[in-house]
N, CA, C and O atoms as a MOPAC input file, in Angstrom:
PM7 MOZYME 1SCF
protein

 N    -14.77400 1    13.42900 1     0.14300 1
 C    -15.08700 1    12.04300 1    -0.15100 1
 C    -14.79200 1    11.19300 1     1.08300 1
 O    -13.65700 1    11.17000 1     1.56000 1
 N    -15.79000 1    10.50200 1     1.59700 1
 C    -15.63000 1     9.68000 1     2.79200 1
 C    -15.05600 1     8.32400 1     2.40200 1
 O    -15.42000 1     7.75100 1     1.37500 1
 N    -14.16400 1     7.82900 1     3.23100 1
 C    -13.59500 1     6.51100 1     2.96200 1
 C    -14.49300 1     5.45000 1     3.57400 1
 O    -15.03900 1     5.63000 1     4.66200 1
 N    -14.63700 1     4.35000 1     2.86300 1
 C    -15.47100 1     3.26200 1     3.32700 1
 C    -14.68200 1     2.42000 1     4.31400 1
 O    -13.52300 1     2.09000 1     4.06200 1
 N    -15.29100 1     2.07500 1     5.41900 1
 C    -14.64600 1     1.24000 1     6.42100 1
 C    -14.66600 1    -0.20600 1     5.94700 1
 O    -15.71600 1    -0.73100 1     5.57800 1
 N    -13.50800 1    -0.84300 1     5.95800 1
 C    -13.43900 1    -2.23600 1     5.51400 1
 C    -13.30600 1    -3.15500 1     6.72400 1
 O    -12.83200 1    -2.75600 1     7.78700 1
 N    -13.73300 1    -4.37600 1     6.53000 1
 C    -13.59300 1    -5.38100 1     7.57300 1
 C    -12.19800 1    -5.98400 1     7.45300 1
 O    -11.84600 1    -6.55100 1     6.41800 1
 N    -11.41400 1    -5.86000 1     8.51000 1
 C    -10.02700 1    -6.33100 1     8.47200 1
 C     -9.89500 1    -7.70900 1     9.09700 1
 O    -10.53700 1    -8.02800 1    10.09800 1
 N     -9.04000 1    -8.51900 1     8.47700 1
 C     -8.76800 1    -9.86400 1     8.97700 1
 C     -7.83000 1    -9.77900 1    10.17800 1
 O     -7.26900 1    -8.72500 1    10.47600 1
 N     -7.67400 1   -10.91600 1    10.85900 1
 C     -6.72400 1   -10.98400 1    11.97800 1
 C     -5.31600 1   -10.62500 1    11.50500 1
 O     -4.59000 1    -9.91000 1    12.19600 1
 N     -4.93300 1   -11.12300 1    10.32300 1
 C     -3.60300 1   -10.84400 1     9.79000 1
 C     -3.43200 1    -9.34500 1     9.53100 1
 O     -2.38600 1    -8.77700 1     9.84400 1
 N     -4.43800 1    -8.71800 1     8.97200 1
 C     -4.36400 1    -7.27400 1     8.71400 1
 C     -4.18800 1    -6.51000 1    10.02900 1
 O     -3.34600 1    -5.61800 1    10.12900 1
 N     -4.98200 1    -6.86500 1    11.02100 1
 C     -4.87900 1    -6.19000 1    12.32700 1
 C     -3.52400 1    -6.45400 1    12.98300 1
 O     -2.96200 1    -5.57500 1    13.63700 1
 N     -3.00600 1    -7.66600 1    12.80500 1
 C     -1.70200 1    -8.02000 1    13.35800 1
 C     -0.59100 1    -7.17900 1    12.72800 1
 O      0.30200 1    -6.70500 1    13.42900 1
 N     -0.64500 1    -6.99400 1    11.41600 1
 C      0.35500 1    -6.18300 1    10.71300 1
 C      0.26100 1    -4.73000 1    11.17900 1
 O      1.28600 1    -4.07900 1    11.38500 1
 N     -0.95000 1    -4.22200 1    11.34400 1
 C     -1.11800 1    -2.84900 1    11.84300 1
 C     -0.52100 1    -2.69100 1    13.23400 1
 O      0.16400 1    -1.70800 1    13.51600 1
 N     -0.78300 1    -3.65900 1    14.09600 1
 C     -0.25900 1    -3.60000 1    15.46200 1
 C      1.26500 1    -3.64900 1    15.46700 1
 O      1.91300 1    -2.89600 1    16.19500 1
 N      1.82900 1    -4.52700 1    14.66300 1
 C      3.28700 1    -4.67300 1    14.59600 1
 C      3.96200 1    -3.38000 1    14.13500 1
 O      5.02200 1    -3.01500 1    14.64300 1
 N      3.34400 1    -2.68700 1    13.16800 1
 C      3.95800 1    -1.48700 1    12.59000 1
 C      3.43200 1    -0.18700 1    13.19400 1
 O      3.93200 1     0.89200 1    12.88000 1
 N      2.42100 1    -0.28900 1    14.06300 1
 C      1.90700 1     0.89000 1    14.74700 1
 C      1.21700 1     1.89500 1    13.83700 1
 O      1.15600 1     3.08200 1    14.16000 1
 N      0.69400 1     1.43300 1    12.70100 1
 C      0.02100 1     2.31600 1    11.73400 1
 C     -1.12700 1     1.58500 1    11.07600 1
 O     -1.12700 1     0.35700 1    10.99300 1
 N     -2.09500 1     2.33100 1    10.61400 1
 C     -3.19500 1     1.77400 1     9.84300 1
 C     -2.66700 1     1.36400 1     8.46100 1
 O     -1.82500 1     2.05400 1     7.88500 1
 N     -3.15700 1     0.26000 1     7.94400 1
 C     -2.72600 1    -0.21000 1     6.63200 1
 C     -3.00500 1     0.81100 1     5.53900 1
 O     -2.24400 1     0.91600 1     4.57800 1
 N     -4.08400 1     1.56000 1     5.67900 1
 C     -4.45500 1     2.53200 1     4.65600 1
 C     -3.36800 1     3.57200 1     4.41100 1
 O     -3.26300 1     4.09600 1     3.30200 1
 N     -2.56400 1     3.87800 1     5.41200 1
 C     -1.44800 1     4.81400 1     5.21800 1
 C     -0.11100 1     4.09000 1     5.09400 1
 O      0.78200 1     4.55900 1     4.38900 1
 N      0.03200 1     2.96800 1     5.76200 1
 C      1.28400 1     2.21000 1     5.73900 1
 C      1.57300 1     1.60900 1     4.36400 1
 O      2.68500 1     1.72700 1     3.85000 1
 N      0.57200 1     0.96800 1     3.77800 1
 C      0.77700 1     0.25600 1     2.50800 1
 C      1.22500 1     1.18300 1     1.38200 1
 O      2.22200 1     0.88200 1     0.72600 1
 N      0.53100 1     2.30600 1     1.12500 1
 C      1.00400 1     3.17000 1     0.03400 1
 C      2.43400 1     3.66600 1     0.24300 1
 O      3.21300 1     3.73300 1    -0.70800 1
 N      2.77900 1     4.01300 1     1.48300 1
 C      4.14000 1     4.48500 1     1.75800 1
 C      5.17000 1     3.40500 1     1.44800 1
 O      6.17800 1     3.67500 1     0.79600 1
 N      4.92000 1     2.19000 1     1.91200 1
 C      5.87700 1     1.09700 1     1.68400 1
 C      5.98200 1     0.73400 1     0.21000 1
 O      7.08400 1     0.53000 1    -0.29900 1
 N      4.85200 1     0.65200 1    -0.48000 1
 C      4.86600 1     0.28200 1    -1.89500 1
 C      5.59500 1     1.34500 1    -2.71300 1
 O      6.35100 1     1.01400 1    -3.62600 1
 N      5.37300 1     2.62200 1    -2.38900 1
 C      6.08300 1     3.68800 1    -3.10100 1
 C      7.57600 1     3.64500 1    -2.83900 1
 O      8.37600 1     3.92200 1    -3.73300 1
 N      7.94900 1     3.30200 1    -1.62900 1
 C      9.35500 1     3.28900 1    -1.24100 1
 C     10.08500 1     2.03200 1    -1.71800 1
 O     11.23600 1     2.10600 1    -2.15100 1
 N      9.41000 1     0.87000 1    -1.63800 1
 C     10.08500 1    -0.40900 1    -1.85400 1
 C      9.61800 1    -1.17700 1    -3.08800 1
 O     10.34200 1    -2.04000 1    -3.58400 1
 N      8.44400 1    -0.88200 1    -3.57900 1
 C      7.83400 1    -1.71000 1    -4.62000 1
 C      6.97700 1    -2.78600 1    -3.98400 1
 O      7.07200 1    -3.04100 1    -2.78400 1
 N      6.13300 1    -3.41900 1    -4.79900 1
 C      5.16000 1    -4.39800 1    -4.28300 1
 C      5.81400 1    -5.59700 1    -3.60000 1
 O      5.45900 1    -5.93400 1    -2.47000 1
 N      6.75400 1    -6.23700 1    -4.26600 1
 C      7.33300 1    -7.47100 1    -3.72600 1
 C      8.06400 1    -7.24300 1    -2.41700 1
 O      7.87500 1    -7.98700 1    -1.45500 1
 N      8.90200 1    -6.21200 1    -2.38000 1
 C      9.65800 1    -5.93800 1    -1.14700 1
 C      8.74300 1    -5.45400 1    -0.02900 1
 O      8.96600 1    -5.78200 1     1.13700 1
 N      7.71700 1    -4.67700 1    -0.36800 1
 C      6.76600 1    -4.22300 1     0.65100 1
 C      6.02700 1    -5.42600 1     1.23900 1
 O      5.84600 1    -5.51200 1     2.45300 1
 N      5.60300 1    -6.34600 1     0.38400 1
 C      4.92100 1    -7.54700 1     0.86100 1
 C      5.83400 1    -8.35400 1     1.78600 1
 O      5.40900 1    -8.81000 1     2.84700 1
 N      7.07500 1    -8.52300 1     1.37600 1
 C      8.04000 1    -9.25300 1     2.19100 1
 C      8.25300 1    -8.55600 1     3.53500 1
 O      8.31600 1    -9.21200 1     4.57500 1
 N      8.36200 1    -7.24200 1     3.51100 1
 C      8.53800 1    -6.45200 1     4.72800 1
 C      7.35500 1    -6.63300 1     5.68900 1
 O      7.52900 1    -6.66200 1     6.90700 1
 N      6.15900 1    -6.75100 1     5.12200 1
 C      4.95700 1    -6.92100 1     5.93900 1
 C      4.72900 1    -8.37400 1     6.34400 1
 O      3.89800 1    -8.65700 1     7.20700 1
 N      5.46700 1    -9.29800 1     5.72100 1
 C      5.32600 1   -10.71200 1     6.05500 1
 C      4.16300 1   -11.39300 1     5.35900 1
 O      3.61800 1   -12.37300 1     5.86700 1
 N      3.77800 1   -10.87300 1     4.18600 1
 C      2.68800 1   -11.46800 1     3.40900 1
 C      3.16200 1   -11.67800 1     1.97800 1
 O      4.21500 1   -11.17500 1     1.58500 1
 N      2.39100 1   -12.41600 1     1.21300 1
 C      2.73600 1   -12.62500 1    -0.19500 1
 C      2.34100 1   -11.39200 1    -1.00900 1
 O      1.47600 1   -10.62100 1    -0.59300 1
 N      2.97700 1   -11.20800 1    -2.17400 1
 C      2.55900 1   -10.10300 1    -3.04800 1
 C      1.08400 1   -10.20000 1    -3.44200 1
 O      0.41800 1    -9.17800 1    -3.60800 1
 N      0.57100 1   -11.42900 1    -3.59300 1
 C     -0.84400 1   -11.60500 1    -3.92700 1
 C     -1.74400 1   -11.10600 1    -2.79200 1
 O     -2.76600 1   -10.46700 1    -3.03900 1
 N     -1.35800 1   -11.39900 1    -1.55700 1
 C     -2.12400 1   -10.92500 1    -0.40000 1
 C     -2.09400 1    -9.40900 1    -0.32700 1
 O     -3.12000 1    -8.76900 1    -0.09900 1
 N     -0.91200 1    -8.83800 1    -0.52200 1
 C     -0.80400 1    -7.38000 1    -0.49300 1
 C     -1.64700 1    -6.76400 1    -1.59900 1
 O     -2.31800 1    -5.75600 1    -1.37600 1
 N     -1.62200 1    -7.35100 1    -2.77700 1
 C     -2.44100 1    -6.86100 1    -3.88200 1
 C     -3.92400 1    -6.92700 1    -3.55600 1
 O     -4.67500 1    -6.01100 1    -3.89300 1
 N     -4.35000 1    -7.99300 1    -2.90800 1
 C     -5.74600 1    -8.14300 1    -2.50800 1
 C     -6.11800 1    -7.08800 1    -1.46900 1
 O     -7.18500 1    -6.48000 1    -1.54900 1
 N     -5.23800 1    -6.87600 1    -0.50000 1
 C     -5.50100 1    -5.84700 1     0.50700 1
 C     -5.65900 1    -4.48600 1    -0.14300 1
 O     -6.56100 1    -3.72400 1     0.20500 1
 N     -4.77500 1    -4.18200 1    -1.09500 1
 C     -4.84000 1    -2.89000 1    -1.77500 1
 C     -6.16200 1    -2.74500 1    -2.52800 1
 O     -6.78300 1    -1.68200 1    -2.50500 1
 N     -6.58200 1    -3.80400 1    -3.18400 1
 C     -7.86000 1    -3.78700 1    -3.89000 1
 C     -9.00800 1    -3.56400 1    -2.90600 1
 O     -9.90600 1    -2.75900 1    -3.15300 1
 N     -8.96700 1    -4.27800 1    -1.80600 1
 C     -9.99800 1    -4.19200 1    -0.77100 1
 C    -10.06800 1    -2.78400 1    -0.16600 1
 O    -11.15100 1    -2.29900 1     0.16100 1
 N     -8.91500 1    -2.13600 1    -0.01900 1
 C     -8.86300 1    -0.79900 1     0.58700 1
 C     -8.99300 1     0.32300 1    -0.44300 1
 O     -9.01500 1     1.49900 1    -0.07800 1
 N     -9.07900 1    -0.03100 1    -1.71800 1
 C     -9.20900 1     0.99000 1    -2.76000 1
 C     -7.91200 1     1.73200 1    -3.05300 1
 O     -7.94100 1     2.86800 1    -3.52800 1
 N     -6.77300 1     1.09800 1    -2.77200 1
 C     -5.46700 1     1.70500 1    -3.03400 1
 C     -5.05000 1     1.33700 1    -4.45000 1
 O     -4.93400 1     0.15700 1    -4.78100 1
 N     -4.82700 1     2.33700 1    -5.27700 1
 C     -4.43500 1     2.09800 1    -6.66600 1
 C     -2.92300 1     2.00000 1    -6.78600 1
 O     -2.17800 1     2.69700 1    -6.09600 1
 N     -2.48700 1     1.11500 1    -7.68100 1
 C     -1.06000 1     0.92900 1    -7.92900 1
 C     -0.82700 1     1.14600 1    -9.40600 1
 O     -1.41800 1     0.46400 1   -10.24300 1
 N      0.03300 1     2.09500 1    -9.72900 1
 C      0.34200 1     2.40700 1   -11.12500 1
 C      1.84400 1     2.39500 1   -11.31200 1
 O      2.58800 1     2.88300 1   -10.46100 1
 N      2.29000 1     1.84000 1   -12.42400 1
 C      3.71300 1     1.89600 1   -12.75600 1
 C      3.88000 1     2.88300 1   -13.90000 1
 O      3.07800 1     2.92000 1   -14.83300 1
 N      4.92600 1     3.67200 1   -13.81100 1
 C      5.17600 1     4.70400 1   -14.80500 1
 C      6.61500 1     4.57800 1   -15.27800 1
 O      7.53600 1     4.46700 1   -14.46900 1
 N      6.80300 1     4.59500 1   -16.58200 1
 C      8.15100 1     4.56200 1   -17.15600 1
 C      8.54700 1     6.00000 1   -17.50200 1
 O      7.79400 1     6.71800 1   -18.16000 1
 N      9.72700 1     6.40700 1   -17.05500 1
 C     10.21700 1     7.75500 1   -17.30400 1
 C     11.49700 1     7.70900 1   -18.12500 1
 O     12.37200 1     6.87900 1   -17.87700 1
 N     11.60100 1     8.59600 1   -19.09600 1
 C     12.83700 1     8.72700 1   -19.87000 1
 C     13.85800 1     9.48200 1   -19.03000 1
 O     13.50900 1    10.13800 1   -18.04900 1
 N     15.10500 1     9.38300 1   -19.42400 1
 C     16.18300 1    10.07800 1   -18.72600 1
 C     15.85700 1    11.56800 1   -18.61800 1
 O     15.53000 1    12.21300 1   -19.61400 1
 N     15.94700 1    12.09900 1   -17.42100 1
 C     15.69700 1    13.51600 1   -17.19300 1
 C     14.25000 1    13.85300 1   -16.87300 1
 O     13.96400 1    14.98300 1   -16.47500 1
 N     13.32300 1    12.90500 1   -17.03400 1
 C     11.92800 1    13.15200 1   -16.69800 1
 C     11.69300 1    12.89900 1   -15.21700 1
 O     12.38900 1    12.09500 1   -14.59800 1
 N     10.73000 1    13.57400 1   -14.66600 1
 C     10.35300 1    13.37600 1   -13.26700 1
 C      8.84200 1    13.20000 1   -13.17600 1
 O      8.10800 1    13.46000 1   -14.12900 1
 N      8.40500 1    12.76000 1   -12.02400 1
 C      6.97500 1    12.61700 1   -11.77300 1
 C      6.69500 1    13.15200 1   -10.38100 1
 O      7.52400 1    13.04100 1    -9.47800 1
 N      5.51800 1    13.73000 1   -10.22000 1
 C      5.10700 1    14.27100 1    -8.92200 1
 C      3.82500 1    13.58600 1    -8.51400 1
 O      2.90300 1    13.44900 1    -9.31900 1
 N      3.75900 1    13.15100 1    -7.26000 1
 C      2.56200 1    12.51800 1    -6.72300 1
 C      1.93600 1    13.50200 1    -5.74100 1
 O      2.60100 1    13.98200 1    -4.82200 1
 N      0.66800 1    13.79500 1    -5.93800 1
 C     -0.05000 1    14.71700 1    -5.05700 1
 C     -1.14200 1    13.94500 1    -4.33700 1
 O     -1.87600 1    13.16700 1    -4.94700 1
 N     -1.24000 1    14.16700 1    -3.04900 1
 C     -2.27900 1    13.54500 1    -2.25400 1
 C     -3.34900 1    14.56300 1    -1.93300 1
 O     -3.05600 1    15.69600 1    -1.55000 1
 N     -4.58700 1    14.15000 1    -2.09200 1
 C     -5.69400 1    15.01400 1    -1.72600 1
 C     -5.97900 1    14.82800 1    -0.24800 1
 O     -5.77800 1    13.74800 1     0.30700 1
 N     -6.43800 1    15.86600 1     0.36500 1
 C     -6.81500 1    15.67300 1     1.76000 1
 C     -6.47200 1    16.79400 1     2.56600 1
 O     -6.72500 1    16.78800 1     3.77100 1

């Protein structure tokens, strides 16, 4: 499955330059590690902006509730 190239804003390019990574890989890692609000703060944008970027890049965000002793595994295709 080929990924669609998106048109990035100056702010998006600035964040990529500052962190030395493409947003397509940076954002999922940060959101998984920190959550949406803290990831947005870390990137210097609002949670709404980060949510819009994720929508624009086709990055899905899911929250899962686990009972005590349950685990979840995330698998990446590629």
